[in-house]
N, CA, C and O of each residue as an XYZ file, in Angstrom:
300
protein
N       3.486    -16.347     10.924
C       4.484    -15.986      9.936
C       5.425    -14.960     10.561
O       4.964    -13.946     11.086
N       6.696    -15.198     10.517
C       7.679    -14.278     11.070
C       7.874    -13.100     10.126
O       7.841    -13.244      8.904
N       8.083    -11.908     10.738
C       8.352    -10.731      9.907
C       9.716    -10.885      9.257
O      10.696    -11.237      9.914
N       9.764    -10.620      7.972
C      11.021    -10.688      7.256
C      11.255     -9.361      6.560
O      10.321     -8.581      6.376
N      12.467     -9.107      6.181
C      12.818     -7.858      5.518
C      12.113     -7.770      4.169
O      12.228     -8.685      3.353
N      11.377     -6.668      3.921
C      10.666     -6.554      2.644
C      11.613     -6.335      1.477
O      12.714     -5.809      1.645
N      11.181     -6.738      0.313
C      11.936     -6.510     -0.918
C      11.678     -5.085     -1.369
O      10.540     -4.622     -1.305
N      12.697     -4.380     -1.822
C      12.516     -3.006     -2.282
C      12.262     -2.999     -3.780
O      12.888     -3.733     -4.544
N      11.322     -2.145     -4.177
C      11.012     -2.005     -5.595
C      11.759     -0.835     -6.196
O      11.998      0.168     -5.524
N      12.124     -0.956     -7.447
C      12.753      0.162     -8.155
C      11.687      1.176     -8.523
O      10.496      0.866     -8.514
N      12.115      2.378     -8.843
C      11.190      3.472     -9.116
C      10.230      3.126    -10.257
O       9.046      3.454    -10.184
N      10.715      2.481    -11.288
C       9.846      2.093    -12.397
C       8.800      1.075    -11.976
O       7.643      1.170    -12.386
N       9.195      0.099    -11.159
C       8.261     -0.901    -10.660
C       7.182     -0.262     -9.790
O       6.003     -0.603     -9.885
N       7.611      0.669     -8.944
C       6.659      1.362     -8.071
C       5.682      2.179     -8.916
O       4.479      2.163     -8.660
N       6.191      2.888     -9.916
C       5.336      3.689    -10.796
C       4.290      2.822    -11.486
O       3.104      3.152    -11.468
N       4.715      1.720    -12.092
C       3.782      0.852    -12.817
C       2.795      0.179    -11.877
O       1.642     -0.037    -12.248
N       3.228     -0.156    -10.669
C       2.316     -0.774     -9.702
C       1.209      0.196     -9.305
O       0.037     -0.179     -9.264
N       1.581      1.451     -9.012
C       0.571      2.437     -8.642
C      -0.300      2.819     -9.832
O      -1.495      3.063     -9.663
N       0.266      2.875    -11.018
C      -0.527      3.175    -12.211
C      -1.575      2.083    -12.449
O      -2.741      2.380    -12.708
N      -1.157      0.835    -12.359
C      -2.093     -0.274    -12.556
C      -3.197     -0.251    -11.506
O      -4.365     -0.462    -11.833
N      -2.843      0.002    -10.254
C      -3.860      0.071     -9.212
C      -4.793      1.256     -9.422
O      -5.999      1.143     -9.204
N      -4.248      2.381     -9.840
C      -5.072      3.559    -10.082
C      -6.047      3.382    -11.226
O      -7.144      3.939    -11.202
N      -5.661      2.617    -12.220
C      -6.522      2.419    -13.381
C      -7.537      1.291    -13.209
O      -8.557      1.270    -13.899
N      -7.274      0.366    -12.311
C      -8.122     -0.815    -12.219
C      -8.861     -0.977    -10.902
O      -9.716     -1.856    -10.792
N      -8.562     -0.165     -9.903
C      -9.175     -0.335     -8.585
C     -10.505      0.411     -8.501
O     -10.588      1.598     -8.818
N     -11.524     -0.293     -8.077
C     -12.845      0.292     -7.892
C     -13.345     -0.086     -6.508
O     -12.938     -1.108     -5.956
N     -14.233      0.740     -5.941
C     -14.876      0.355     -4.692
C     -14.662      1.301     -3.539
O     -15.168      1.036     -2.448
N     -13.949      2.378     -3.716
C     -13.777      3.341     -2.635
C     -12.534      3.101     -1.805
O     -11.783      2.157     -2.050
N     -12.319      3.974     -0.807
C     -11.078      3.949     -0.011
C     -10.818      2.632      0.710
O      -9.682      2.158      0.726
N     -11.827      2.041      1.296
C     -11.614      0.795      2.029
C     -11.205     -0.326      1.084
O     -10.338     -1.135      1.415
N     -11.816     -0.376     -0.074
C     -11.437     -1.389     -1.060
C     -10.014     -1.163     -1.557
O      -9.269     -2.119     -1.770
N      -9.633      0.104     -1.741
C      -8.272      0.394     -2.194
C      -7.232     -0.091     -1.196
O      -6.188     -0.610     -1.589
N      -7.510      0.074      0.086
C      -6.558     -0.418      1.086
C      -6.384     -1.932      0.959
O      -5.280     -2.445      1.141
N      -7.443     -2.633      0.656
C      -7.336     -4.077      0.430
C      -6.528     -4.407     -0.814
O      -5.713     -5.330     -0.811
N      -6.762     -3.645     -1.878
C      -5.967     -3.839     -3.104
C      -4.485     -3.558     -2.842
O      -3.616     -4.293     -3.310
N      -4.205     -2.484     -2.085
C      -2.810     -2.148     -1.762
C      -2.162     -3.278     -0.969
O      -1.019     -3.651     -1.232
N      -2.894     -3.822      0.001
C      -2.331     -4.898      0.813
C      -2.002     -6.113     -0.047
O      -0.926     -6.700      0.076
N      -2.932     -6.483     -0.913
C      -2.693     -7.626     -1.795
C      -1.485     -7.386     -2.692
O      -0.643     -8.268     -2.855
N      -1.402     -6.194     -3.272
C      -0.335     -5.886     -4.227
C       1.027     -5.751     -3.562
O       2.022     -6.255     -4.083
N       1.083     -5.072     -2.407
C       2.379     -4.711     -1.839
C       2.856     -5.621     -0.711
O       4.059     -5.722     -0.470
N       1.935     -6.281     -0.021
C       2.340     -7.177      1.066
C       2.396     -8.617      0.579
O       3.396     -9.307      0.778
N       1.323     -9.069     -0.060
C       1.258    -10.478     -0.458
C       2.011    -10.767     -1.747
O       2.845    -11.671     -1.788
N       1.724    -10.008     -2.798
C       2.285    -10.346     -4.110
C       3.737     -9.894     -4.262
O       4.606    -10.706     -4.580
N       4.005     -8.618     -4.038
C       5.363     -8.101     -4.279
C       6.265     -8.159     -3.052
O       7.488     -8.101     -3.181
N       5.683     -8.271     -1.879
C       6.410     -8.339     -0.609
C       7.319     -7.136     -0.409
O       8.444     -7.268      0.073
N       6.819     -5.950     -0.787
C       7.570     -4.714     -0.577
C       7.410     -4.217      0.855
O       8.244     -3.452      1.338
N       6.348     -4.643      1.539
C       6.096     -4.271      2.928
C       5.806     -5.530      3.722
O       5.288     -6.512      3.190
N       6.147     -5.488      5.002
C       5.732     -6.579      5.885
C       4.310     -6.298      6.341
O       3.816     -5.178      6.207
N       3.666     -7.303      6.872
C       2.294     -7.144      7.366
C       2.230     -6.096      8.477
O       1.315     -5.274      8.512
N       3.206     -6.131      9.380
C       3.204     -5.167     10.489
C       3.486     -3.743      9.997
O       2.899     -2.792     10.512
N       4.358     -3.584      9.026
C       4.635     -2.249      8.485
C       3.403     -1.692      7.785
O       3.102     -0.504      7.903
N       2.696     -2.540      7.063
C       1.468     -2.116      6.387
C       0.412     -1.700      7.413
O      -0.230     -0.662      7.253
N       0.230     -2.496      8.457
C      -0.751     -2.184      9.492
C      -0.400     -0.874     10.198
O      -1.287     -0.068     10.482
N       0.880     -0.657     10.481
C       1.313      0.591     11.107
C       1.029      1.785     10.208
O       0.593      2.831     10.688
N       1.268      1.640      8.926
C       1.041      2.726      7.977
C      -0.448      3.055      7.856
O      -0.816      4.228      7.795
N      -1.296      2.049      7.819
C      -2.733      2.283      7.763
C      -3.207      2.959      9.045
O      -4.012      3.888      8.988
N      -2.723      2.510     10.193
C      -3.100      3.123     11.466
C      -2.661      4.587     11.521
O      -3.416      5.435     11.996
N      -1.471      4.890     11.049
C      -0.985      6.257     11.021
C      -1.869      7.126     10.137
O      -2.160      8.269     10.487
N      -2.291      6.606      9.015
C      -3.134      7.366      8.087
C      -4.527      7.619      8.636
O      -5.181      8.574      8.216
N      -4.996      6.807      9.550
C      -6.323      6.994     10.120
C      -6.394      8.222     11.036
O      -7.484      8.746     11.268
N      -5.266      8.687     11.556
C      -5.244      9.831     12.468
C      -5.433     11.160     11.751
O      -5.932     12.112     12.351
N      -5.053     11.244     10.506
C      -5.072     12.505      9.768
C      -6.379     12.648      8.994
O      -6.967     11.651      8.576
N      -6.837     13.892      8.803
C      -8.043     14.072      7.988
C      -7.765     13.768      6.516
O      -6.608     13.712      6.101
N      -8.811     13.575      5.739
C      -8.769     13.268      4.316
C      -8.865     11.757      4.137
O      -8.976     11.017      5.115
N      -8.824     11.309      2.908
C      -8.963      9.879      2.630
C      -7.709      9.121      3.052
O      -6.600      9.544      2.726
N      -7.863      8.015      3.768
C      -6.687      7.248      4.180
C      -5.885      6.701      3.016
O      -4.670      6.540      3.128
N      -6.542      6.412      1.894
C      -5.835      5.843      0.748
C      -4.851      6.845      0.158
O      -3.718      6.485     -0.161
N      -5.268      8.087      0.012
C      -4.388      9.116     -0.538
C      -3.187      9.335      0.377
O      -2.057      9.458     -0.094
N      -3.433      9.384      1.674
C      -2.329      9.567      2.623
C      -1.405      8.351      2.629
O      -0.185      8.489      2.716
N      -1.997      7.158      2.536
C      -1.186      5.939      2.520
C      -0.203      5.962      1.355
O       0.984      5.682      1.525
N      -0.708      6.297      0.177
C       0.144      6.327     -1.021
C       1.247      7.372     -0.878
O       2.387      7.124     -1.273
N       0.927      8.520     -0.328
C       1.949      9.561     -0.149
C       2.988      9.165      0.885
O       4.182      9.376      0.672
N       2.549      8.590      2.009
C       3.508      8.193      3.045
C       4.410      7.059      2.578
O       5.608      7.046      2.858
N       3.821      6.115      1.866
C       4.615      4.971      1.444
C       5.618      5.332      0.362
O       6.771      4.902      0.398
N       5.169      6.122     -0.596
C       6.043      6.496     -1.709
C       7.124      7.409     -1.202
O       7.976      7.847     -1.975
């Protein structure tokens, strides 16, 4: 699959997407990263696969939970 330009979400869409994930996601940090990938790469196409992988890799370098850092860096 060729990398294509991601679709940008409006602030309201981003808010509701993160709210829904925050209220319904269970399973810990690793599971959340999978939920984020499904929601933002596959379903909404706000990120490309390579951009998502780069963001996850960047978050692995810093201390604390990767999911919290991922959400802060992406938003």
